[in-house]
Structure formats: structure tokens, C-alpha cells
C-alpha positions in Angstrom: 2.3 12.1 -11.6 0.3 14.9 -10.4 0.1 15.5 -6.7 -2.4 18.1 -6.0 -3.2 18.3 -2.2 -1.9 14.8 -1.8 -4.5 13.5 -3.9 -3.6 10.9 -6.7 -5.9 8.9 -9.1 -5.1 5.2 -9.7 -6.5 1.7 -10.5 -5.6 -2.0 -11.1 -4.1 -3.5 -14.0 -7.1 -4.3 -16.2 -8.8 -0.9 -15.3 -11.9 -2.2 -13.9 -11.1 -0.8 -10.4 -10.5 3.0 -10.3 -9.8 5.1 -7.3 -8.5 8.4 -5.8 -6.1 8.4 -2.7 -5.6 11.2 -0.5 -2.1 10.6 0.9 -1.3 11.4 4.5 2.1 12.9 4.0 2.7 12.6 0.2 5.4 9.9 -0.3 7.1 10.4 3.2 5.1 7.2 4.4 6.7 5.0 1.7 7.7 1.6 2.9 7.7 -2.1 2.6 6.9 -4.8 5.0 8.5 -8.3 6.0 5.4 -9.9 7.3 4.3 -13.2 5.4 1.6 -11.7 3.3 3.6 -8.4 2.2 6.8 -10.5 1.6 4.9 -12.5 -1.0 3.0 -9.6 -2.3 6.0 -7.5 -2.9 4.3 -4.0 -3.0 5.6 -0.6 -1.9 2.9 1.3 -0.1 2.0 4.7 1.2 -0.5 5.8 3.6 -3.9 7.3 3.2 -6.3 8.1 6.1 -9.5 6.1 6.7 -11.8 7.6 4.3 -8.9 8.7 2.1 -9.4 6.0 -0.7 -12.5 6.7 -2.8 -13.5 3.9 -5.3 -14.6 5.8 -8.5 -15.2 2.6 -10.5 -15.4 -1.1 -10.0 -16.5 -1.2 -6.2 -18.2 -4.5 -7.1 -15.1 -5.9 -8.8 -13.0 -5.5 -5.6 -12.6 -8.3 -3.2 -10.6 -8.6 0.1 -8.5 -10.9 2.0 -8.0 -11.3 5.8 -5.3 -13.5 7.6 -3.8 -14.0 11.0 -5.5 -11.5 13.5 -8.0 -10.4 10.8 -7.4 -6.7 11.6 -5.9 -5.9 8.3 -8.1 -6.1 5.2 -6.3 -6.3 1.8 -8.3 -5.3 -1.3 -7.6 -6.5 -4.8 -9.4 -6.6 -8.3 -11.3 -10.0 -8.7 -10.6 -9.8 -12.5 -6.7 -9.1 -12.8 -5.8 -9.9 -9.2 -3.8 -6.8 -8.5 -3.7 -5.5 -4.8 -4.8 -1.9 -4.8 -4.9 -1.1 -1.0 -5.4 -2.3 2.4 -6.6 -1.3 5.9 -3.6 -1.4 8.1 -3.1 -3.8 11.1 -0.7 -1.3 12.8 -3.0 1.6 12.3 -6.7 0.6 11.5 -7.3 4.1 10.7 -5.3 4.2 7.7 -4.9 2.6 4.4 -1.8 1.4 2.8 -2.0 2.2 -1.1 0.1 0.2 -3.6 2.2 2.9 -5.3 2.4 0.8 -8.3 -1.4 1.4 -8.8 -1.2 5.2 -8.6 -1.2 7.0 -11.9 2.5 7.9 -13.3 4.1 6.2 -10.2 6.5 3.3 -10.0 8.1 1.7 -7.0 11.3 2.2 -9.1 10.9 6.0 -8.9 12.3 5.7 -5.2 15.9 5.2 -4.7 15.4 3.8 -1.1 12.3 2.4 0.5 12.3 1.7 4.1 11.4 -1.9 5.1 9.6 -2.2 8.5 9.7 -5.4 10.4 6.3 -7.0 10.1 7.6 -10.5 11.3 7.9 -8.9 14.7 4.8 -6.6 14.4 4.6 -4.1 17.1 1.1 -5.4 17.9 2.6 -8.7 18.7 5.7 -7.9 20.4 4.9 -4.4 21.9 6.7 -1.1 21.4 7.0 0.7 18.1 7.5 -0.4 14.7 11.1 -1.3 13.9 13.1 -0.7 10.6 14.1 -4.2 9.3 16.3 -2.5 6.4 16.3 -0.5 3.4 15.5 -1.6 -0.1 17.6 0.4 -2.8 17.0 0.7 -6.4 20.0 1.8 -8.8 19.0 2.2 -12.3 21.4 0.6 -15.0 23.0 3.1 -17.1 
């Protein structure tokens, strides 16, 4: 992984979609979420500012999905089905970027990943985002 000025290249599984993401604060924003969609998707994400995801190839191959309040927009490759990024509901001025799509990065590179409480989303219950737990990965020897 090469992180220069918080910019990383990435893409989907089949390679039809390629992008560059400018991360807000490197990997310090890493997280998972417990909302119904994220729970099923299982992705680990980091944040990029609006305009911080540039589609280099395959813009016409990307498709999107909205649900619930329709605030968040989730993007994925229409060929291989891999989720690449989404416009965040809790901060519509940011994207969440799937770390597994970033070149040279794996969700298993992180020993601990905070899990935010998306079931009790701050936009629904008021207040700040709450931590639901910590996802830990311990490699086998």
C-alpha cells in the first residue's frame, strides 16, 4: 500500500471500476457499522471528503442503491457486484470507501476496527454516533 498525501488507488474485483480516494485522515476513520445494510455487506470503510473519490475507469459500470431515508447512496460494480464506496448518511459531505477495494489494503491488516451503532443511527435517535463494539482480528500462527 502506498499512501501519499492520503491518496490511494483502488477498484472492484473484476477491474472494470478503478478509482482514486483521498482519505480524510488516513486510516484513522476506519470503522464498520451495524445498520441493516452494512451488517449484510460486512465492509470495513474509511472516510473521504465529497469530491475525494475520483472514478478513473468504469463510471458507466457503477450502479447505486438507496434505502430507508434515501440519504446514503451506495455504489457498486454492476459486473462483479463489489461495493466500492458510499455517500454517508451521518455526514453526506463524506464518502465511506471500502478498504478491501484499495490497492494493497485488506480489512485484515487492522487488528481492531471500531463498530459504530448504525441500528440506533444518530439521525434517528439524536446525539452523537455511538460505539457498538470492536471487531478484532488475530492472525493464526
